[in-house]
N, C-alpha and C positions, 0 to 999 in steps of 0.2 A: 372435464369441467370442475372448477373449484366453486363449491357452494358454501357461503357463509350465511348461516341462518339464525337470526334472532339472538346474537351472542351478547353476553354481559360479562364484564370482567373489571375488577378494581385492583389498584395497587396502593397499599398503605392507606386504605380508607378512601382513596380518590378514585371515582368511577371513570374509567377510560372509554368503555363501550357499554351501551345500554340499549338492548333490543336492536342491535345493528345487523344489517343483512346486505349481502351483495352476491351476485352470481357472475363469475368470470368464465366465459366460454373457452374451450380448449383451443390452444394456439394463439390466444390474444396476447398482445404486448401492452401491459398496463403500467402507468406511472402512478405511484401513491404520493399524494400531496396533503399537506395540512400543517398547522402551526407546530413548531417545536414543542415537544412535551405532550402532544395529544395522544400518542400511543402507536405511532407508525411501526417502530421497531418491535414493540410488544405484539403487534398484529402478526409480524413474521414469526415470532416465537410461538404464538398460538397455532399458526398454520403448521409449523414443524412439530407441534406436540410437546414442546419444551415446557409449556405452562398449561395448567388445567383450567378450563372454562368454568365459571360459576353456573351458567345456564346457556342454552343454545347449542349449536353444533357447527363443525366445519367438516365438510365432506369432500373427498377426492375419489377418483376411480380406484378400484383395487389394483394393487401393484404399481401405482403411480410413484415415481421417484421424485423426491424433493431435494433440490441442491442449493447450496449457498456458499459464500466465501467464509472460510474459517478466519478467526481473528488474526492469525499469523501462521505462516509455514515455519515449522521448527528449523533451527539452525543446525543442519546436518551435513554429513559428507556426501550425501546423495546428490547427483547432478540435477540441474533444473529439468532436463529432458526426462530423466527417469522419475522425478517427483511428479511431473504432470502425467506421465503414462500410468503411474500407480494410482492416480485419482479415479480412473475408471476401474473400479474393483472387479466388475464382471470380466472385463477383458483380461486384467492381470491374473485373475484366478484361472480362467480358461487357458491362458498361455502357459501358466505354470503346470496345470494339470495335463496339458498336451505333451509335456516333456516326460511324464511318468506313466501315463495311461497305457494299459496293455490290452484291455478288452476291445475287440474290434468294433462292437456296437457303440460303446462309449466314445471311442476315437472318432467314429463317424459323426456322432452327435456334436462333439466338441468342434470338429472342423466345420460342420454346417453352421453352427452358431457363430463361430469366428468369422465366417464369410458373411453372415447376416448383418453383423455389427461392423463390418468393414475393418476388422482388427488389423489386417496387414498394412493398411495405410496409416496406422496409428502414429508412428514416428514422424511421418511427414506432416500430419495434421497438428501434432503437438508442437513441432518446430514452427509451423506457420502461426500458431497462436502466440508463442513466445516472441517471435519476430514482430508480430503486430503490436504487442504490448511493450516493445522498445528494447528487447534484448538482441545483441549481436550473435552471429553464428558461433563465435568463439565462446561467448558467455554462456550459451546454452549447455555447453559441456562442463561448465564449472560447478562446484558444489554450492548448495544453498548458503552455507556458512560464509561464503565470500561476499554476500550481499547484505545490505542494511534491511531493517524491518519494512520500510516502504517498498523496496524492490521485492522482498519475499511475499508481500501482499499481492504483487502482480503475478507471482508464480501461483499463489493460491487461486487467483481469478482464472488464470490459464487452466488450472486443474479442473475447476468446476465446469468451465466451458467445454473442456475436452470430454468430460463424462456425460455431457448432454442430458441432464435430468429432464423429466417430463414437466416439472414446474421449477423454474429457475428464479430464486429470490436473491435480489441484489440490493444491498443497503449502501447508498452513496458510493457506487463503484468508481466514480471519476475522482474521488478525493485524493487518491494516491497515484493518479495518472497525469501526464502532461497533456498539452493540447493535442499533440499528434496521437497519443494513445487513446484519448477520449474520443477523437473523431473516428479512429479505427473501431473502437468499441461500439459506437453508434451504428456504424455500417454493419458490423457483425450481428448485433442484436436485432436489427431490422430484418435480417434474413434467418434468424434462429428458428429451427423447425418446430419448437414446442412453445409452451406458455412461459412468458417472462413477466415478472412483477418487480418493479424497480422503485425504491425510495430514492428520490433525487431532488436536488434544488437546482440542477443544471438545466436551464430552459432549452438549450439547444438539443440536449439528449431527449427531453420530454416532447420536443416538437418533431424530431426526425426518427426516433426509434420506437415510439409507442403509438397505438391507435385508440387508446382509451385512458381516461384519468379516473382513478379512484380517490375521492375526496373524503378525508376524515375530518369531521367538524361536528361539534355539539354532541359528541358520543355516538354519532351515526356515520354510516358509510353510504356514499352516493356514487354510482358509476356513470361517468359522462362519456359519450362517444366523441372521438376526435382527439387531436393532440392538445398540448397545453394552451396554445394561443386560443383555440376554439373554446376550451374550458374557461379561460380568463374572460373572454367576451361574454359567455353565458352568465358567469358570476357577476360581471359588471352590470348586466341587464337586470339580474335579480336584485342587486343592491340598490340600483336606481329606483326600481319599482317599490321595494320595501321602504326606502327613505321617503318616497313620494306619499305612500299610504300612511306612513308614520306622521308626516306633517299634517295630513288631513285629519287624522284622529286627534292629534294634539290641539289643532285649531278648534275642533268641535268640543273637546274637553274644556278648553279655555273659555269658550263662549258659554257653555253650561255653567261653569264655575262662577263666571262673572254674574250670572243671574242669581245663583245661590247666595253669593256674598252680599249681593245688594238687597235681596228680599227675605233672607232667612229670618230676620227679627220681626218682620211685619206679619201680624196675625192673618191678614187677608190674603197674603201670598205664601204662607207657610206650607200649605199643602202642595202648591206648585213647586216650591223650593225642594221639598222632600222628594217629589217625583223626579226632579232633575238630578238630585243626588244619586238616586237609584240608576238613572240613565248613565251617569258618570261611571258608576261601579261596573256597569255592563260593558262599557267601552273597552275593547280589547287593545292592549298595548302592542303595537306592531314594531318589532325590533328588526333592525337591519341584520342580514346574515353576518354571523360572527367571523370577522376577518382580523388578522393581526395588523395593527396599525403600522404604517410606515414610520419607522423610527429613524429620523434623519441623522446623518452625520454632520457635525459642524466643524469643518476644517477652518482653522484660522487663516486669514488672508495675509500673504507676504507683501512687502513693498516691491515696486517694480525695479528691475535691474536692466542695465543696458545690454543688448544682445551682442554676441551670444553669451549664454551663461556658462556653457561648457564647450570647449573646442579640442578635438583630438587630432593630432597630426602624426601619422605613421606609428601610432601607439601599439604596444603589445603588453600582454598580461598573462600570467600563469601561476604555477605553483612550483617552488624550488627552482630547478633549472628547466622545467618543462613549460614551453610556451603553449598556451591554449588558444589564444586569439592574437593575431598579429596584423601589422600594416593597416591599422584602423584609422581612417580619416573621416571624422564625423563631427557634426555640429548640433548643439541642442539650444533652442531658444525657450524663453519662459512660457510661451503659449503652445509649446509642442505637446502632443499626446501620442506617445510612441509605444507600439506593441512589439515585443521581441518574439520572433517566431523561430522555430528550429527544434529538431528532435532533442530528446533528453540526452545530456552528455555533450552537446555541441558547444556549450559555453554561455548560455543565457544568464545563469546565476553568476558566473564568473564576471561577465560584463557588468551586471548589476552591482557586484561588490566593488569593482573598480570605480564605478561612478559614485558609489557611496563612501569611498575612501576606506573600505574594508580590506582592499588589496592595493599594493603599490604597483605602479607601472614598471615593466621590465625594460622598456625601451620607448623611443619616440618622445613626444611632447604632449602634455595635457595642460591646457590653460583654462582657469575657472575665474568667474567674476569674484572680485575681492571680498564682497560681503555675502557670498553664496552660502545658504543653509540648505542642507539636504536631509530629508526624512527617509528612513529606510524601514520597510516592513517585509520580513521573510517569515514563512510559515513556522520555522523552528523557534522563532522568538516567542510564539504563544506558549511553547513548552518551557521557556526560560523565565517566565514570570515567577515571582516568589509565592509559592502556594500557601505558605503560612502567614501571609500578609493580606490586607484588604486592598481593593482598588484605590481607596483614598490614601493609604500608606504609600502606594506607588507614585501617585501624583504629588504627595507632600515631599517625597524625596527629591523630585525634580523642581518643585516650586515651594521651598521652605518658607518663603516670606509672604506667601499669599494666605488669605484667610480661609478657614474651613468652608465658608459659604462659597468662595470662589472655586475651591477644589470640587465641591459638589456640583457646581454649575458646569464645570468642565466635563465631569462624568455624565451629567444629564445630557449634555450636547452630543454624546455618543451612545445614548440609549441605555445608560446605566443609572437607574433610579436610586432613591434613598436606601432601599433595602439592599441592592447589590453593592452600594458604596461601602457598606460595613460588613459584607460577607467575605469570608476567606476565599482567596482566588481558587484554592483547591476544590471549593464547593460550587464554583461557577460552571455554567455550561460552556461548551466549546465556542459557541457564538459570542457569549459575553466576554470570554478571554480574548477573542479576536478583536472585539470592539475596544477593549482596554489597550491592547497592543497598538491598534491604529491610533488611539488617542496619544499614547506615549511617543509614537513615531512622528506625529504632526504637532506636538505641543509647542515647538519653537517656530511655528509658521514657516515651514520650509519653502524655498523657491523652487525646489525640485523634489518630487515625491516618487520614490522607487518602491513599487509594490510587487512582491514575488509571491504569487498564489494567495491573494488576500481573501478569497471567497470560500475556502474549504469548509469552514465551520459556520458560514452565514446562511440563513434561510432565504427563501425566495424574496420575501419583502425587504430583508436587509440588503440583498444584492441590488435590488432596484433603488433603494435609498443610497447605496454606494455610488451607483451610476449618476444619480442626481447630484451628489456631493462633488464628484470628480468633474462633472460638466460645469458646475458653478465655480470650481476652484481656479484661481488665477495663476497657479504655478505650473511648471512642467510636470508631466506624468510619464514615468517609464513603467510599463506594465508587462508582467509575465503571468499568464493565466491559461488554464485549460477551459475556462468558461468563454465559449465563442460569442455568446450573447453579450457579455460584458465587453469583450474586445470590440465587437461591431458597433456598440453604442458610444464607446469612449475614445478609441484610437482613431486618429486621422493620418498617422504615418505608420508604416510597417517596416521593420528591419529584420532581415533574415540572417540568422547566425548559423553558418554552415561551413564545414571544411576549414575551420580556423580563421574565417573571415566574417566581417559584418558588413552587409550591403543593403541599401534600400530595396524593398520588394515592391515593384511598381504596380502589380495587380492588386485585386481586393482579396478579402478573407475567403470568399466563396471559391475564388480561383485557387487559393492555397489549399483549401479543403479538397477540391477535385484533384489537385496535383498529388496530394498525399495518398488519396484513395487509389490513384492509378499507378502508384509506385511499384506495387507488386504484381500488376497485371502484365501479361506478355506484351512485348512491344510489337506493334503492327508493322508489317512489311512496308517498306517505303513505296509509296504509290507513284505511279508515273505522272509526270507533269500533265495537267489537263489542258486540252485545247482551249484557246480563247473563247469566252462565252459570247454567243451572238447577241446583238442588241434585240431586245424584246419588240415584237410587232405590236401594232395598235390593238389587235384583238387580245393578245396576251395581257397587255396593260389593263384593258377593260375587265378581263376575267379576274386579274389580281385585285383590282379596285373593288370588284363585287365581293370577292372573298373577304377583303378587309371590312367592308360594310356589314357583311353577315356576321363576322366575328365580333364587331363592335355591338351589334344588336343582341347577340347572345350574351355578352358580358352585361349589357344594360338590363336585360330580362332577368338574369340570375341575380344581379345586384338588388333589383326590386324584390325578388323572392326572399333574398337574405334579410332585407329590412323588414318584410312582413313577418318572417319567422322570428326575428329578434324581438319584435313587438309582442308576438305570441308568448315567447319565453319570458318576457318581462311581466306577464300576468302573475301576481303573487298567489292566486288561487290554484294555479297549476302545480304548485309545490306542496299541496296538501297531501297527506298520506293516502287518501282515497283515490288520488289521481296519479299514482306512481307509474302505472303502465302507460298512461297518456303522455306523461312527461318524457319517458324513455322514447316514445314514438317521435315526439317533436324534436328531441335532442338528435335522434338519428337522422331525421329529415334535414335538420340544420347542418349536420356534418356532411350529408350527401350534397347539399347545395354548395357548401364551402369547397368541397372537393371538385364539384363540377365547375365552380367559378374559377378555381386555380387552373383547371385544364383549359377553360375557355379563354382566360387571359393569356395563357401560354400560346395557344393557337392563333389568337389575334395578333400578338406581338410577332410571331413567326411570319404571319402573312404581311404585316407591315414591313418587316425586314426584307422579304422577297420583293415587295413592291419598290422599296427604296433602292435595292440593287438593280432592279429592272429599269428604273428611271435614271440611274446614274449615267 
């Protein structure tokens, strides 16, 4: 159990935690959420003991091992496999000692402990981790120095997963993974045998890999039972209740103030006016829960072009003489929303560069609309901004004839206010740099916008704002992202990049997710053809219809319970400090009802499908 008790901590005079407490039971999977800059990463440093608390305590069981990803694996000549194996220091130490030990008693102790920690399967487990994170069998034997920083971060992640600490701390682990790696990590963490605490803005990860949400807000910590969607519904109910109460208080305040303003100067009413002034002073100001406002992105709208805007006929592309993608016959219209799927290294970014005119075709034919403008955002572009210039300098370079007021308006449209406009880029946050890069990529009102991992530095609210902007945008969107939530809300077409080809993926994202997770599972033996199914009897049909009715009734009953609990959770008095225990009880009941509702809906739909098959 991790117990955070009444902690206080400040950085440079700014208090991040003040009397904050939370208890995380052993084995829980917890997602940490909160606005950027509230102290989530600082909390991890406090848990690891890298920073000293001003007051309060953080307690862990004795001998509990805390693990997290290092900033980067050194560029060494050690192979990826050996680097991961070395991450489990106990195993590595025992294996080394086993080679030199001579005392019979000690040898027995070493071998017993090696058996306890399953040391002999280490290479197989390390290989499985590296394969899951996107490395090929050949690459696993290569030295770390052969890979870029982003790939070495994957090695670091594999290392900490291999060492299996009792408390695993992960800070934005999907930022350097592709979609396939992120989905693999989701599945792995959901089955991890110990406590996991994740800082993430990846909604899919927080919905499928965790069972609790730790919310950092107003210098306090609150633990919510359930995944991120359950947390979001609870917070929405709180906000609605607080806003309603705030309106009532303000209406009462205005009514009293109106009396005071009218009769303050009249001697006969002066006493009553003074009485109402005191009543106004006693009225408590009800504030809505502090939430980061959605800062919308304002993409400029392009004029409409005749379809198709891009047409590829047997096109090929690559580097030097090496063809990466070939025989591509594809069409893009201005209203398309296309997600590129495929494992890292298959050619998604190569195709993006071809469409953005960053690479020339090696063969075939590409036809584009005469007035086509293309906007291109790639993650590396964030690092290519001029760190010693301000955002307004960047915009001025592209629009020298516009007024400073217009430059500021453009920046404001991407959530960069007056203060950020004059701040050196080197001092901006990662999210602010990403917003500036998105502004520069769309400044010409492109007819086609190509986004390669646009969300890596964006917080949850900014990701939702990006979804809204892309939904409203009237140009084509080509999207590469590990954020499955973003893909599911934006993309209406899926292209699979695999084995040097690009082809439409006719199923949905959930089917693609299942396909990826089943890739490494043993293939089932071919089953014998089943005999034709007999037509259901009248009694069978009646039984199936009864099952459907019962399933529907269960769903309706649980839906009513959910609505009642939501109203209960909307009561603002429930969130007073004196009712913390009661709040946890209601949150737990709400999560249980939601889980039961999911199961009931699944059973109901299964019954409906059986009935439809029987009636066919």
